[in-house]
N, C-alpha and C positions, 0 to 999 in steps of 0.2 A: 476440494473441487469447487465449492461455492465461492471460495476466495478467488480462484482463477477466473470464474465467470464475471465477478463483480469488481474485483480489486486489482492491485498490482502487488501480489504477495511476495514476501521475501523471507530469508532466514539468515541468522548469523551462527557461526561455529564458535561458540563461547569458549570451549576448552582450548581450541587452537589459538584464539585471541589471548587467553591468559597465559599461554606458553610462548608468546611472541614478544617482540619489542613494543607492541601496543600496550603491554602491561609491564612498564619499566621498573616499577617499585616491587621489590621482592621481600616484603615484610608482612607480618601478621596483620590481617584486617585490610590489606590492600589487594583487592581483586576487582577486575572489571565485571560489572553487573549488567550494563546496558550500553547501547549506542545512541547517537542522535537519530532523528527520524530517517535520514537517508542511509544510515549504516556505515558511513566512512569513519566515524569518530567514536571508538570505544572510550568509555568514561567510567571513572570511579564514582562512588557516592559523593555528591556535592562537588563534582568535577566540572570543568568547562575548558574549552579549547578555542582559541581564535584562529581562524583559517585565512589563508590568502592563496592566490593562484597566479601563476605566470602563464601568459597566453603564448603558446609556442609558435603560432603562425607568424609572429613578429620577429622571430629569430632565424629566418631563412632569407638568405641573400644570394641571388644568382645561382639558385639550385643547390646551395650548401648551407649547413647548419652553422650559425655563428656561436661557436662554443665559448669563446672568451667573453663575449657580451652576455651570454647566458649565465656564466659563472659569476660575473660581477652583479648581475641582477639577483641571483640567489643570495649572495652575500648581503646585499642591501635589504632584501625582503626579510631575511631571518632577523636582522637587527630591528627592522620595523615591527615585526610581529612580537618580538620580545619587549619592545617599547609599549605596545598595546596593553600588555599585562599590567604595567605600572599605571597606565592612564585609565583603565577600565573601571567604571563604577559597578560593583557587584551587588546583586539584590539581597544576598544573605552573607553574614560573616563567615559561615562554614565554607561557602564557595570561595570567598576571598582567601581563606586560610589554605584550602586544598590547592587552589591554582598557584599560589605563591610558593608553596612547598615543592611543587613538581615542575612548574613553568612549562606546561605542555603547549607546543605550537604545532600547526599543521600547514606546511607549505605544499601546495599541489600544483597541478597544471590544468590548463584549458587550451582550447584551440588545437587539440591533437589532430583532428581531421583536417584542419587548415594546413598544418605542417606537411601532412602526407600529400595533400593536393599540390602544394607548392613544390614538393620534391617529385611529384608524379608517381607516387607509390600507392597501390591499392590497399585499402584497409584490411581486406581478407587475403593477406599474403604473408609468407614467411618473412619477407623483407621488412614488412611493417612490424611484425612481432620482434624481430631482432633489433630494429631501431627503437622500439618502445623500451626494451630492456636497457639499451645503451643510454637513452636519454634519461630514464628515471634513475639509473645507477649513478649517472653523472650528477644529477640534481641532489640526490640523497647524500652522496659523498661530499659535494661542495657545501651542502647545508650543514652536515655534521662538522665539517672543517670550520665553518663560520660560527657555529655554536660553541665549539671548543675555544675559538679565539675570544668570543665574548665571555667565556668562563674565566679566562685569564684576566680580562679587562674588568669585568663586573662581579665575578664570583660564580661558582657553580650553583645549580639549584640546590636548596637546603637538604634534600633527602638523597643526594647523589651517592653517599656511602652505603645506602640501603637499596641501591638500584643496580641495574645491569651495567651501569657505567662507572662502577666504583674504582676501576683501574684506569679509566680514561675520562675524567670528569668533563661534563658539558654544561652549558648554561640552561639547556632545555632537555627535559626527559624524553620528549619525542620531537621530531623536526618535520616529518613529512606526512601528509594526508592528501588524498585525492577526492575533492568534493565535486558535486555535479556542475556548478557554475552556470546553470541555465539562465538566470536573470542577469548576472554580471557579464555573461558571455554576450548578451544582446548589447549591453552598454559598451563592451569592448569590440563590438562588431566581429565576434569570433564564434566558432563552434563551441559547444558545451563540453567541459571535462574531457574525458578520453572517448567520448561517444563518436561514432561515425556521423557523417552528415545525416540529419534526419530526412532531408529531402533537398533536391536542387531548387525547388520552390515550395514554400510552406506557409502556414498561418500560425501565429501565436495568439491564442485567445486569452485576454486578461479579464477573467470573469468578474473579479471584484470591481473593475472599472468599466465594464460593459464595452470593451474595446477589442478590435481585431487588427493585428498587425500582419502585413503580407511581406514576405521576403523572397527574393530570387538571388541565388548565389552569384555575386559579381565576378568571381574568379572563373566560373563556367562561361559567362558571357565573354570575358576577356580571352579565354582559350579558344572559344568558338570563332571569334573575330581573327585571332592570330593564326588559327589553322585553316581559315577560309570556309568553314561550313555554317557560318552565322546567317540566319535569315529571320525575318519577323515571324513568319509562319512557324518555323521550328521553335522559336522562343515561346510562342503561344501554346504550342503542343507540349513543351516541357512544363510550362506553367500549369496547364490543365492536369497533366499526369503527376507532376511532382518528382518523378524519378526518370532516369534515362537509359538504364541498361537494356530495356526492351525497344528503344527507339533506334532502328537500324541505320538511319541516316547519319548517325553520329559515329565517328571512328571507334573501333573496339577498345583501343588503349585508353581513350577518354572515358568511355563507358565504364571501364574497370576502375579507373582512378576516382570517378565520382559515384562510386557505389554508396547506397544509402542504407539506413538502419534496417529496413524491412527486406532489403535485397540481400543482406548479409546473414548467413545462417547462424543460429544460436551458438553453434560450436565455436565459430570465430569470435563471437562476442565474448564468450567465456575465456577463450585463449588470450584475448587482448587484456581482459581484466587480470588474469593470472600473471601476464608479463609485467604489468605495472606493479602488481602487489609484491612481486619478488624483491623490489627495492624500495618499499614504502614502509615507514615505521608503524603507522597506524593502519588504516584500511582504505579501501577503494570503493567509491560509489560508482556503480555502473548498472545500466539497465540492459537486461537481456530481452531484446524485442522478439516477440512471437507473433505470428499471423493470427488473424481472427479465428481460423479453423484449428488452432493448436489444441492438442489433446493433453489430458492429465499425464500420460506417459512421457510426452515431450517435455513437460515441466519437470517431471521426476528426473529425466535424463540430464537436463541442464543443472539441476541441484547436485546430482551425483558427480557430474564433471567439475563443478565448482569446487567440491570437496577434494576430488582427486588431483586437481591442478594447483592446490595450495591457496585458494581464495579464502578470505576471512568471512565471507558471506555472499549473498546473491539476492538480486531482486529481478523478477520477471514481469513483463508487461505484455498482456495479450491485447492486440489492437482491437479497439471497440468494446473493451470490457467495462468502460465507464460511459455514462450517458454524455459526458462532455470531457474532452481531454485537451491538455494544454497545446500540443502541437498536432497539426492536421495536414496531411499530404495535399499538395496541389493548391490552386487558388480558386478559379471559377467553379470548378466541379465541387470543391469542398464547401464553398459558400452555400450552394444549393443543398448539398447533402446535410450540412450542419443545421441549416434552417429547418429542413424537413425533420431531422432527428429531434431537434428541440421541440417542434410541434408535437411529434408523435410521443415523445418521452416525458413531456410535462405531465404533472399530476392531473388526471382527467377530472373535469368538473362533474359534479353529480347531477344526473338528469332529474327532472321533476318526478318521473315515475320509474320505478325499478322493480324487478321481480325477485322473488325469493321464497323461503319457507321458514317457519318457526318450529323448533324441535323442543318438546317437553322432555327433560331428562332429569331423573332422580340423581342427586349427588349427595355426598356425605354432609354437605352444608345446607341441604334442602332442595326443593324443586327449582331447576334452572330452566328458563325459556331462552333458547339461543336462536337468534334469527340470522340466517345466512342469505345474503343477496348476491345476485349476479347480473352482469350487463346483458344487452340484447344478444350478444354472441355466446352467452353461457359462461363467460370468464368471471372468476371470483372478484367481488367488488368490495363488500363490507360485511362486518359481523357486529351484532349487538348481543349483549349478555345481560339478562335481568334475573336477579335472585334476591331474596330477602325483602325487607321493607324499605321504602324510600327514606333517605337520610341516614341509613345505617352504614357502618364501615364496610360491611360485606358488599352492599350495593355499589359503593364507590369503587371498590377494588374490581368488581365485575365490569363496571362501566369502563374503567381504565384498561382492562384486558381487551375488551372489544375495540376500544379506540386504537390501541397500539397495533393490533392485528390488522385492522382496517387500513391504517396508515401504511403499514408494510406492504399490503396488497396493492396500494396505489402508487408507490414510489417508482420513479423511472429507473431504468437499468437494463442489463442484458439478460435478465431472467424473467420468464413469463409468469403471469399471475397463477397459473395452474401449478407450475413448479414451486412457486412460493407457498401455495397451500400445502404441498407435500412436505416442504421444509418445516412449516408450522406444525403439521401433524407429527413429523419425526421428533420435534423438540418437546411437544406437549403430551403426546400419548404415553401413558404409563406413569406419569408423575403421581405420586401417592402421598397421602398424609397419614394421620393417626387412624383413620377409619376408611372403609369403603362400603358401597352398597351394591347389591346384585350379585349374581353368580355367573361363572363361565363367561360367555361372550357378552352378557349384559352387565358385567362387573364395571363399576365406575369408581375410580380411586380418588378423584379430586375434581374441582371445577375446570382446571386446564385439561384434564383427561376427558371431561365431558365435552369441552369445546372441540377437541380432536375428534371425538366420536361424531359430533354433529357435522363437522366438515367432511368426514369420511362418508357419512350417510348422504349428504347433499350432493357430493360430486362422484359418488359411486366408487370410492376407493376402498378396497379391502386389503388386509395383510399389513397395514401399518403397524410398526412395532408398538405393542401395547404392554410392554414390560417383559415379553418373552424373549426379546433379543433377536428375533429372526429378521426384522426390518425389510421384508420382501413386500414390494408394492405391485398390485395388479389392478386393472380396471375391471369393474363389475357392474352389472345392472343394479340400479338403486334398490329395486324390490328384494334383492337377495339379502339385504341387511334388515334386521327388525327395526321398524320405525316406531314401535310402541313398546314401552316398558311396563311390566306389571308393577302396580303400586306395591311398595315394600314397607312393612311396619318398622319405621325407624324412629329414633328418639326425637324429642321435641327440638326444633331448630330455631336458632335466633341469630343475633349478631355475633361478631368475633369478641371473645372475652380477652381483655387486656391482661388477665392473670394467667390463664392457661393456654390461650390461643385457640380454643375450640369454638365452634359456632353454636354456643349454648348460652349466650347472654340474652336473657328474656326480660321484657318490661312488664312487671306485674305489681299491682298494689302501689302504683306511684313510684316504683323503684326498679332500677335495672340490676338483676342478679344472675349469677351463673349457676346452672344446674350441674355443671361438670366439676368445678373446684370450690364452689361456695362463695366466690367473689361477690361483693355487693357494693353499690355506689351510695348506699344510705348509711 
């Protein structure tokens, strides 16, 4: 659930991958263990794959797909990708060895949305799914044909006799992969991968270069002028909204054709991914776009549908789940919203004066003084932990714990600081070491457990999982929790012993020695 709030979580179906053409070598020790970050390229240990994409929007002429020109381009691209294997400088000899043994390449497509627009086909339609299968089947078959021809000319990949192609040798163990093509799509003036149009007008934020690029779909303007509904006011309205399906001044068939990522239901996103996966050797990178209000159950439904339809994996993205995202709907409206968002979500500067409380808590390592501060609205802001003597390892670790928690509370993102406190409590409560102090509700198992206790007391949260596994959270009045612990007769406390790890390293008689295991530095 936290991943859905803050990230764009995904999964791969590793067993399915290993039983598919993405795992072409069927020999001991050859199993796919991971994929690249976008999930489209399953890889063996020390494996690599060079990818290339054909932008389909350039293969439509007069409302028809140019199949012959597409076939010739596939043939040329397969040869080029095979050449890259020979020219590539590899960082490790193991990678060079694996790559040359199996010669994996990944030819994919981009500009799928452009092709559909050129043909006047809605992305979320059965006609689009049928065409997706037809196009990818054609590219896969032509790619395999080109690889077999290269095998006759240059020789098959060395491990072909131990592969799924032992009866029909090819130059490359895999031929097709569908990658995202987001950045190269901009260079090619084309839509990315097999995604729908993100928007009819949108911004691309290049955070590393502090630049914002604005795009308005030229094909939409062309259609508007050709069909006679173009006007400057309408273009301004489209630019502000980013999408057009709700703009009734535009003819219905045009609104359907120019459907965008967030107007298309998650089910159609998954169906499209499955259609392309059916005829792809490796896997398909595809984002399943969800609205900001999407629930955990909706994410679960998308995951299950991906499995049921034969996908190799799936990635979902809930709009607004990151403080900054690469693509943003609209233009003028987005500039204002993004600027506001950046201001609101930047790490807040610390005011000169801040309020809080310090809690004295007995721990197995000694008495800890934990200070919890909050801002003027009562939201958690920072935590300080003091225990042991200055300069000791224990004090350093306590300070690091406080710094990390404080930084986590201040980070921008889609989760409130109070929710973050609950996350911290969930993770730290109940952590135990070799000893504990106290009994019943006063029992403290470790320094992290003490921090969770201090946070619960400060923000009036009871019922956080303290090792009993119930994990129920309720709000309570602060006075309902005991704010004072009875002093407990515990053993002499010191710094952390490098011999046994206990907090029993004491400086006495000019020497540091451990009362737990007898370790001595003298």
